[in-house]
C-alpha positions in Angstrom: 82.7 97.9 97.1 82.6 101.6 97.2 85.4 104.2 96.9 86.0 106.4 99.9 88.0 109.6 99.0 89.8 111.4 101.8 91.0 114.9 100.9 94.1 116.7 102.1 94.4 119.4 104.7 94.4 122.4 102.4 91.8 121.0 99.9 88.2 120.0 100.0 86.2 116.8 99.4 85.3 117.7 95.7 88.6 118.8 94.2 90.4 117.6 91.1 91.2 114.1 92.4 87.6 113.6 93.5 86.3 114.8 90.1 88.6 112.5 88.3 87.6 109.5 90.4 83.9 110.4 89.9 84.3 110.5 86.1 86.1 107.2 86.2 84.0 105.2 88.7 80.7 107.0 89.4 79.7 107.4 93.0 82.5 108.5 95.3 82.0 108.9 99.0 84.0 111.9 100.3 83.6 113.1 103.9 84.0 116.8 104.3 86.9 117.5 106.7 87.5 121.0 105.4 89.3 123.1 108.0 89.6 120.2 110.5 93.2 119.9 111.6 92.8 117.6 114.6 93.3 114.0 113.4 90.9 112.6 116.0 88.1 114.9 114.8 88.9 114.1 111.2 88.8 110.4 112.0 85.4 110.8 113.7 84.0 112.4 110.6 85.4 109.7 108.4 84.1 106.9 110.6 80.6 108.4 110.8 80.5 108.7 107.0 81.8 105.1 106.5 79.4 103.7 109.1 76.4 105.2 107.1 77.3 102.9 104.2 78.1 99.7 106.0 80.4 98.5 103.2 84.0 97.7 102.5 85.9 100.5 100.8 88.8 101.1 98.5 90.2 104.2 100.3 91.9 106.8 98.2 93.7 109.3 100.5 95.6 112.4 99.4 98.3 113.9 101.7 96.6 114.3 105.1 93.8 112.1 103.7 96.5 109.4 103.2 97.5 109.7 106.8 93.8 109.5 107.8 93.3 106.4 105.5 96.1 104.7 107.5 94.5 105.6 110.8 91.0 104.6 109.6 92.4 101.3 108.5 94.0 100.7 111.9 90.7 101.5 113.7 88.3 99.7 111.3 90.3 97.2 109.3 87.2 95.3 108.4 86.0 98.3 106.5 89.1 98.7 104.3 89.6 96.3 101.4 92.5 98.3 99.9 94.1 101.7 99.7 95.7 104.0 97.1 97.6 106.7 99.0 98.7 109.9 97.2 101.7 111.5 98.9 100.4 110.4 102.3 101.5 112.8 105.1 102.9 110.0 107.3 105.7 112.4 108.4 103.2 113.9 110.9 103.4 110.8 113.1 106.2 108.7 114.5 107.5 106.0 112.2 106.6 103.2 114.6 102.9 104.1 114.4 102.1 101.8 111.5 102.8 98.2 110.8 103.4 98.2 107.0 103.3 94.4 106.9 99.7 94.3 108.2 98.1 96.5 105.6 95.5 95.4 103.0 96.6 95.8 99.4 98.1 99.3 99.3 99.7 101.4 96.6 101.4 104.7 97.3 101.9 107.3 94.6 104.4 110.0 95.5 105.9 112.8 93.4 109.7 113.0 93.1 109.4 116.9 93.3 107.2 116.9 96.4 108.4 119.7 98.7 105.6 119.1 101.3 105.9 115.4 102.3 109.4 114.0 102.2 109.6 111.0 99.8 111.7 109.1 102.4 108.7 109.0 104.7 107.0 106.6 102.3 110.0 104.4 101.5 108.9 101.7 104.0 106.1 100.8 101.5 108.9 99.2 99.4 107.6 97.8 96.1 104.2 99.3 96.8 105.6 102.8 96.3 105.3 104.3 92.8 107.4 107.5 92.3 106.1 109.8 89.6 107.7 112.9 88.1 105.3 115.3 89.9 105.0 117.6 92.9 102.9 117.2 96.0 99.6 118.0 94.3 100.0 115.1 91.8 98.0 117.1 89.3 100.0 115.6 86.5 99.5 112.1 87.7 95.7 111.9 87.9 95.6 109.2 85.2 98.1 107.1 87.1 96.0 107.4 90.3 92.9 106.3 88.3 94.8 103.4 86.7 96.0 102.2 90.2 92.5 102.4 91.6 91.2 100.4 88.7 93.9 97.8 89.1 93.2 97.5 92.8 89.4 97.2 92.1 90.1 94.3 89.6 92.5 92.6 92.0 90.0 92.8 94.9 87.1 91.6 92.7 89.0 88.5 91.6 89.7 87.7 95.2 86.0 87.8 96.0 85.1 85.4 93.2 
């Protein structure tokens, strides 16, 4: 099972979160959606990248990448084993867009000092929401992100055995 990292709107595919994931887990697949604002175009790039690997993924999405992770999971649920979403920008779509009950194992990490994505947007995740003392970038929470990806990997590996 591979890790698919989806970066945010104002970042790139090989930023700090990607680098931390790479140090912790080795190969990380990170489609380049730099400068692509249109969600459909981003989704096409993500799907083309994922299709090239023909695998199930743990998807780690940051901000708009978190939104794209949710959209990717809706379109290709067979490709997504689980998700770790970092301050996902779900405020960009109507609340009724997602069925939170139908998600694969999903954890959301959101900063209490986030002034970009409202924390209330991610409250529907309930017990899957982890609030950290950080801002939207979650720079101070990289170890928590790595820890949650590791926990998810272990949980999914035991389900496959």
